N, C-alpha and C positions, 0 to 999 in steps of 0.2 A: 335466942334460939340461933341452933348454928346450921345452917343452910346445906344440902348436898355439894357436892364439890362440882358436880354436872351442872347444876341450875347457876352457879355462879362464872360458868364456862372455864373451871380451873382443871378440869379433870381431862377425860378424853378431848380430842382436840374438837371443837365448836363445829356446827357448820359454816360453812363459808358463801358470803353473798355471790350471787350466782354472775356469771359474765354479762354485761350490760350492751344490749346491740347497740351500734354507735349513735346513732340519733343525729338531729340537728346539728347539738355542741361538738359532739364527738366529729360528726364531718368535717364539720368547719376548722375544729382545731388541726384534724390531719391534712385538710387544705391548708392552712396558715403555714402550717410546718414545712409543707413541700414547697410551697411557694414564698420562703421567711425571705426572699431578696425585695419582692417587690411590693410584699406587706411593711416588712420594715422599712421601706423607699416613702409608702405611703405615709406611714404614721412620721416619720422625719419631716417628710414636707407638712403634714397638719400640725407640727411642732415648731417650724421654722415658721408657716405664716402666722401660727397662733403668738410666737414670739416677735416677731413683727409688727402686732397687734395692740402689742401691750402698750409702749408707750404711748398711743393713742387712748387708750383706757385709762391711763393713769393722769393724762390730760383731762378727761372730762369725768373723773369718778368723783363724785359728789361725797359730801361729810352725810353722818346723823342727821336725818331730820326728826323736827318736833312735827309737825302740819298733821294733823288728821282731818281728812275728807271730812266735811257735815257737820265736824265738831263747833259749840258754843264758840270757841276761839277763831275759829277758823271763819265762819259766819258774821264775826266780830268784825276781824282782819277784811273782809271782803265789803263790808257795811263802810268801815273808818275808810278804805281806799276809794269808795264810791263819793262818801260826803265832804272826804277832805284829800284832793287828788295829790294834793303838793307832801303829803304824809306819808304817801305811798304804798305799798304791800308790807311793809316790814319797816319799824322802828328801832335805830341802833343811837349809840350816845358815840359823839367824838371824843376822846376824854385827852386833855392836853395836861401836859407836867412840865417843871421845870426838871433839867439836867444840868451834869457837871459839862460845863463847857470844854470842849477839846484841843481848841488852839490855844498860843500860845498866854491868851490869860489865863488858862487852865492850870499854868504851871507856876503856880503862886506859892506853893507851902511844899514841904518837902513827904507829907504825907496827904492819902488819896481820902475823901470823909467818906464817912459810911452810909452818908442817906443822900439823897437829890439835894442838891445845891442851886441856888439860881435866883433868878428875880420872880416876886410874888405875882399872882394874877393879875393884882391890881397895877402893875407898871405900866405905863403907856407902852413900852418896848413889847413885851409879852403880849396886850391886846393888839398891837399892830401884828406879830405873825399870829394869833390868832384868825383874826382876820384875812390874812393874806393865806391860809391855809384853808379857811372855808369857805371863801371865794375861789379856790382852784380846786376845792373837792366840789362845789355846788356845779363847776361846767364840766364836770366830767358824767359819760351817758350813764344812767341809773339812780342819779340823784335827785332826790325831790328837794323839799325846801329844808334849811339848815337855821336853829335857831337856840342863840346860845345861853343857859340856864343859867338862873342868878343863883348863888353863893349861898347855901345851906348853913345853920351854926353846923359848928363843928368841923367844918370842911376843911381840908387843909390850905394853907393859904396861896400854895405852889401849884394847887390842882383846880381847872376847868374845864366846865364840861358842856356843849353844846348837841340838840338833841336833830338827829339826820334821819329823815324818809329815803326807804331804798324803797322804786320802782321794782316793775318784773315780777315774775314767777320767782319760784324757789331755785330752780336752774339757774337762771339768768343773773339773780344776786350772784350765786356763788362764782358765774363766770368772770362778773366784772369787780368782784371784790379787791382781788390783788391790784387791779389799778388803782384803785379808788384808794385805799390803803397806804400802797405808795406815793400816791402824789399829796396824800394829806400829810404824811410823813416828812416826805424831803421839803413841800413847801415850809411846813413850819420851822424845820430845822434853816433852810435858807433865810427865811424873812428875819428868823434869830441869832443867826451864825452858831446856831448849834443848840443855843440856851432851854430852849422848850422843845421837848416831842410830844408825840401824837400818836393815838392808835384809836381804831375802832375796835366798838362793844357790843355784842349783842349775840342773838341768835347764828346768825353767819359767821359771821367773825368768828367766833367760839368753837364754832364745828368746823371752820375752812382751815383752824389751828390742828383740831382733833383726826382730820384727814390727815395730814403729813405726820402726826405720830403714830395713826395707826399703819402709816404703810411701813413706818421705819420699824413698828414692832411686831407685822407681819413679816419684814424680812427677820427680825430676830428670831420670831419664833422658827421659822422655816429651819433658820441656823443651827437651833437648837433639837428642832426634833428631828432632822434629818440622820445628821450623826448618830443620834440615840436608837433611833430607828435602824439604823446598819449593822450597832452593833449588837442587838436585841434577834435580828435576822440571823446574824454570822453563829451568834449562840445555839439560835436555835434549829438553823441549817445546818448546823459544823462546819460550815465554810463560807470564805470572803465571795467568793465567786459564786456561790448559789445564792448568798444575800443580795449580791448588785443586782442581779435579773428585776424580783421583783421590786427593787427601790427603781430602776429605770423605768418599769413601765408604770409605777406611780408618777414618777414625775411628767412621764407624758399625757396621763391622766389631768395631773393638774395643768398643765400647761392648754392642752387641748381643753378645758373649761374656762380656764381664763381667756380664752379666744375665742370661746364660744359667747361669753360675756362682752368683749370687746365687740364685737361681732351685733349682737343682737339688743346693744342700746341704743343708738339710733334708732332702730324702731321701735322701740318699748318709749318712745318720748324721750327718756332720759337715761343718763350712764347709770351704773351702779353705784352705791354709795363703799364706804371702806368694809363696815360690817359684812354686805354679800360679797364683797372679794375676800376678806377672813374664813366667812363659811365658807365659800366654794373651795379655797386652796385646803383648808383642813378637813373636809368631808372630803373633796378629792384625792388628797395625799392620806389619808385614813382608807378609805375604802379600796384606793388600788393596790397600796402592800396586802390587805386584810385576801382578796381577792386571789392577787398573785400567788399568793403564798400558798394558799389553798391546793390551786393548780400545780402549783411549783411541787409540792408534798406528793402531788397523785403522781404526777411528772417519775421524780426521781424512784417512788414504787415503783412503778410499771418498771422504768428502766433496770433495776434492782430483782426483777423477775426474769430479767431477759427480751423483754422487748425493745426492738429496734427505735431509734431517736421517735420514728413518725408514728409508729402504733402507739409509741408511749403518749405523744403528744394527746393523739385522738383520744387514747384510756383517759388520760386525767380530765381532758374537758367534757367526755360524756359522762363523767362522775361528779366534779367539782366545778365543773361547769354549769353546769345545768342547776349546781345549788345557789351558784355565783349572780343567774339569772333570777332563782326567786326571790334572794337576799337583795337585790338592786330593786325589784318591781315593790317589796317592802317597805325599802326606803322612801321611794319614790311617792308612794301612795300614803305614808305618812307626812311627808311634806306637804301634801297637798292640802293636809287638814288647814295649813295655817289659811288658804284663803277665805277662811270663814271670819278671819280676823281683818276689821277695815282697818288698822294702822298701817302706813306704807313702811315701818322700817319692818314691821314681822311679816305681810306679805310678801316683800323684796326677798326674803329667805327662800320663798318657796321654790326661785327661778336655778339657784345656784345650787339648791339640794338635787333638783331633778336633771342639772345637765352633769352634775359629779354621779349620780344613780347612774347615767346612761354610758359617759363615759369611761368611770373604772372598770364595769364587765369586758366594754367593748375590748379595752385597753386588756384585759387579762384571755379572754377568749380567741385573741388574734394576733397582738405584738406579741406578748407573751407565748403561744408556742413556736412562731417564729423563733424568737430569742432562746428558747430552751431549744430547740434543734439545731440551731445556727453555733450556740455557744456549749453543746453538750459537753465538749473536752473542758472547758473552763468552768464546768461547776465547782469541779472539786478543787480549786485554787485558792490557797491559802485556808488547807483543812485546818481543825483545831486538833491539837493534842490528845489522842485517846478516840479522838471520833473520828479518824481518817474518812474517808471516801474513796470510791474508787470511781472510776469514767461514769458511770451513774450518778457520781455524788451522792450514794445512797449511806445514813448514819451505818457507822462499821458494827453496832451492834444487831441490826437487823441482817446484814450480809454475815456474819458468822454464823447464824441459826443453823445456815445450811440446810433449810429445810425446803422442803418445797410445795410450796404453802397454796399455789391454785387461787382460782376464782380473782380477787382483788390482790391476795398474794399478803393482807397484813393482818391476818387470824391472830397470829401469834407476837404480831409486832408490839415488844414489850412486855412479855408475859411475865416476863420474871422482874420487869423494873418497879418503879414507884406506882406509877399509876394503876399496873393490876392490883398490887397490892393494898393500893388506897379501893378500889373499885370493891374489892374483897372484902375490906374495912366496915367501908360506908353500907353493904349492901347486909351486912349482920345487925346494924346498928343503925337504922334508920332513923327512929325515932329521937333518940337522942343528940342527934345532929341536925333534924329539923328545928326541934325545939331551941337548940342554940344559937343556929343562923338567924330563924324569928328572931330571938332575942336581941342579938346584937343589932338587925337591921330596925326595929323599936327603938333602941338606944339611939340609933343615929340621927333616927325622925324625931326623936325626941322636943330638940329645939324649935321643930316647924313651927307650933303654935305663936310663936314669936317671929314668925318671920312680918316685915317691912318693908312692902312696896312701894317706890319712888324712884321718882328720876334723881339723877346727879350731873352735876355740871363738870364732875371730875376736874377739882381745880387740880391735882397733881401731876395730870398729862400736859396741862397748858402753864405750868406756872411759870414755863420759862421762854415764852411768847410774848408777844406783842400786845395780845389781847388778853393774855392770861394776867399780866403785868395792869393792863388796864382797868381791869374787874377786882383785881385785889385794890386798888387802889379804889375805887367807886367802892366797896366794900367797907373798905376803912374810913370812908367819909359818909357812909351811911346810905346811898345812893344808889346802891344796885340792884332793887327791883324798879320797873318802869312796865305801868299798869294805863290801860287807856279804856276810860268808863265811857262807853257811847249810851246816849239817851235820843232816840228817834223821836221825832213829833209828827206832826200834820204837816202837810207843806203850804210855806207861807204863815205857817203858825208861829207866835212866838216864844223865844227860846225857854227850854226847861229850866224851870227853878232850884238851880243848883245851889242856894246860898245855904242852907243848911245841910247839905252834904258836904260842901266846900270848909265851913266852920269845922264840922266834926272829922274829917279826915286832917286838917291845919292842927286840931287839938290832939290827935293820937299823936304819941310819942315814935310812934313806928313810921311816920311820915314826916317825911322832909319837905317837900313839894305839893302844891295840888293847885293846877290852875284850869278854870273853864275857859273854854270856848264854844261859836255856834257859824256854823257855816253860812246864816244867813236866808238858808232853805228849809230844810228839813230833817236836820241832826246836830246837838250838844254835844259836845266831850269835853269829860275833865281827864287832863293828864297828871297820872302819880307818879311821885316818885319816893320811895321807901328806903328801910334799911334790910329788907326782907329780899335776900336774894331769888331768884327763882324757884328751886329748887329744895326750899326750906320750907317746913309745914308752917310755919309763922306767914306766909306771902298768899298759900293757900286759906289761911283761914282769915285773911283782910281780904281777900278777892270776894270770899263766903261774904261776911261783912257788909261787904260794898254793893254784891246784889241783893241784899236783904233790904239794901234801904228804901224803899220805897214800905214795904211791912216796919221798919223802923221809925218812921216818920218824918226821914231826910230829903226822901223825893212825892213826888204827889202819888197818892194812891193808885194803882193801876198801872203808872208807869212803866214800859218796857226799858231794860238795863242789860247790856251786854257788855261783858269782860273781857276785852283781848291783851295781849301782851304776853311773855315768855313766861311766865306766873300759870296763865289761862294755859296756854298751850301744853306747859307739864302733866300741867292736871288733866287735861286731857287725854294727852299720852297714855299714862297712867291706867288712866278707868277705863279707856278702848282697850288696851291691851290685857285685861283682866275681866272684862264682862261679857267675852265669847269665850274664856277661861272653858267653862264646861260645856261649849258646843265644840269646841276643837277636842277637848277628851272624850265628848260621844263618837264622835268621829272618827276619831282614833281608836278607840276601843274597837267600836263597832267593827271597821275597815279590819281591825288585827285581827277579830274573831273570825270573820269570814275568810280570810285570807288563809289562817293556818288553818282554820277545817278543811278549805279546800284542800291546801297542802299534803294535811296530814290525815283526812276522812276522818277524823276525832273531834268529838264536843269538849272532851275531859282536859283535854290536850291545851284546845287554844284557851279555853276559862282559865286553867292552872297560867300559860303564860302571861295571861292578862294580869291576873289579879300579882302574880309576881313582879312580872312589870312595873303597876302599879307602885307595890312597896319599894321597890329599886328608885323610880320617882321621890318617892316621899323621902327616903334615907339622903338620896344624894342633895334635896333641898334642905335637908336637917342639917347634912353635913356643912351649907354653905350659909346656912343663918349662922350656924357657931362660927366659920373662920372670917365672915364677911361682917358681919354685925356685933361681933366681941367689942370689946371697952374700946379699943384703939382703932375700928373697924369705918366703913360707912355707914351713915344713918342707915339708909336702907340700900336691900338688894333691888336689882334693876327690874322696873316692871313689865319689860318684856321677856325675861328670861324664864318663867313658868311656861307659856306656850311654847317658846323656843326649845327648853330642855324637856319637855313632854313630847313633843314631835321626833327629835333626834334621839333621847333615848328609846323610844318604841321602836324607830325605825332601825337602830344599830342593833337594839338586845333582840330584834325578831332576826338578826343575821346567826346570832349565836344559837337559837331557840330551834332554826332549821339547820345548823351545824351537827349539835347534838341527838336531836328526834330524830332526823334522816339515817345516821347513824343507828340509832337503835333500833329504829324499824325496820333496817337496811339485814340487820341480822334475825329480828324476828321473823320477817317474811321468807326467810332462808332454813328456817325450821328453830332455832334456839326458843326456850323456853321464855315468857316474858320477864324474869329474874334473870337468866342468864345473859338477853337481850341486850337490857338493861345496863349490866357490870361491862360486858363486851363494849358496846358503843360509847359508855363512858370511858373504859380504858384508851379506846382507837382514837377519838375526838379530843380528849381531854387537853394533851398536848397541842393540838391546832389552836382550838382556842384560846389557850392562855397565849399562845404566842401570838396570836391574831389579836387578842387584847392588849398584850403588852405595846405594842406596836399602835394601835388605837390611840391607848390613855398617853404615849408621851407624843402624840401627835398631839392633843389636846391640852394635855400640858402644857406644851412650847409655849402656848397661848399667856400660862403665866409670867414668860420673861417679858411681857410688855407692860406699858403704864397706863392704859384707860383700864379703870375699873369693871367696865360692862363686861369688857372682852375677857377680862379675866375671870369675872365671875361663871361667864360662857363655858371657858375653859376648863377651870374645876370644876364645875358641875358637870359635865359631860365625862371628863378625866373620874371622878368620882363614880360617876352612873356606872360606868364601863368595866370599873373596876369590881364591883361590887357584884356587878352583873356576872362576870367571867368565874368569878371566885367562889362567891357565896350562892348563887343563883344557879348558873350552869353544873358547878362540881360538886354541888352538895344537896340542895332544893331541891332541883328537878329531879336526879337519879335518886333519892330519897321517899319523894312522891309518888312516883313510877314504879316505885319498888314495893311502897305501902297500896297503891290503888292495884299493882298486877293487870289483869289485862282489862281492867274496867277502862283504864286508860287510853284504851281505845274504841271506846265505845259508842257508837253513832246509833241515836234513832232512827229506827225504820223511815217514818216519812222527810228525814233529813238526808238519810242516805240514797232516797229515791229522788231529793230536790237536788243535790250537790252534784256537780261532774260524778261520772265512776271514776275517772283516774284521768285529774290535772298530768300535765307533759313531767314526766319522767315518776309519775306516784302511783303507777300500776303496779299491781302486785309482782315482787322481782325486778322491779326495774325504778326504786326507789334513786333519788339524787343522794348524792353517800359524799361524804367529803373526805 
């Protein structure tokens, strides 16, 4: 079917959106432009203060956490600390090994050995070095009892292990760890002449190493993302000068976001962890560049119509600035849904997302107008060939139209370009494109049933560290898993009979050591060493068997059993991250529906947006499974990824939904027909959406340059989701569905029309936010 030209907006000039009253955002932008020096000075001061706080933030930064408040493993840890205070709140292993001597004695041959050499663990000199190191360690704050573990069958003769109890809460353990590890290492080396090396291995030591890796990876990610974003912005805006302004604004948003986190850390009782900082910087950088890009587009268009720089700044913030506010609210609301999850690492993502959603629009609505007005002449610097810009920095193809456009001055922007032709073509063939895009998304989501969620130690990222090398030795020796089986009994009563359980454990080929003990009051404990690393499925299976010991006749009937240790913590974190997924999804979906219903005063548009977003999340998850769970990939996808991806994608996708739909609504309320409004809205928002999405994609794709698998998975999944959303959803499926729905897109039942506010900010007839 061929549609009349006027319905596609390709015949006579379509109606133009009316000029909007300035509004609060417009007045703020005009004020910031006229007072550009004080505004820039305030932001410069905020950035300097934030940068001054960063060293303190790095010092107090914690590593990832496995603790889940109120979980069975947390209760087990608390019970063990009360019953055996000397074992502390966490048990780690001091791993000793022979090393190649570095003194003159080492220079006995022409070649360097490929494996550690030196005395065996039974050598008296070796044992004296171990004793000296453990005594030095026991004298440090935060260290409880230390106990040498007997060698196990098959253990390398050069290795020896000792159980160490660490006291204090998680933050205190992280603060003290560097000193404890240093004292242990130096004492062992000094007592043995460098022949014995030592390291601490456990949850806190490994995650402390992950912290350093994460910080290095974050610097790498920013070093990759910023230049790529600059190239994309330069290509999209047509000049280097115009591209640098959004980048500066985004940088200010990142700095202030990090500064707020640094200042808020002590008030929250602990500093943020590395994942929190990574999400904060990535979201602030992406949103900052997105929002600055939208307003910069509008500013340049206004300057191209002949407005002076102050009026152009006010016009840009009155239009795109209002959209920016709506989008920021969407991101913050979606992030708040994570509060429903009782997992600390997941809930810690709320604060950085909300802070970034405040800092990015604040910079875009104040600092950006000041910079645009102050650097107006600079915007055309470094113009690309054939896209030279005049003083206003407006793309040449718009200037050459020489047409008085009136209104927003973009009614004919790109009318003869590729987006206009795509809009006309799509409007004529909605069904084939809708079916094709749906098929592609379903194909991408096909691997989803094979999704395996779990928590991974991420050995590759810590392989070069002391704790990582110690873990590798423990795994090779078959003592990678440390489990505490807690058996409470009546106060003053006899110890729990563990003979059957201990015998069964010692007969289990997975178990290297099983030692019972009783505190003489109310608690019996069995310490178990196994070859099952905490993040392996075998560790969870072994713990489940231990928990069922009374039912298996290995413990007295009715005996209460609590299982603690890294494997139990890992299992609890995975379970807690997923058991509230549906609750988080319900909050995100209902919040999105309500938000978009108020924004668009429509029922079908929000329903369409939610369904398409769900399809986007499913496709992104499917691609993540395909990439990371392949034959050479990680055994599992991070258990915290589903809730994190769901909220991030919904928040960011609503940005692009607002970008496109508000543009369509703008032309519809100006008098264009439903089909023409869709074509014009797509024609005039596609370039903005694709450029903004490209910037966001490179921001999160930069995380792929790091080592930590959890962060790599998050970066890939978000980048894939944004790509899908911008290319298939916003530029194909949304216009096709709106073309098919026609006037029904804007249907709102009368009861809801009376219930919803008659007009949200900037959504009244003729005053919709535009992009």
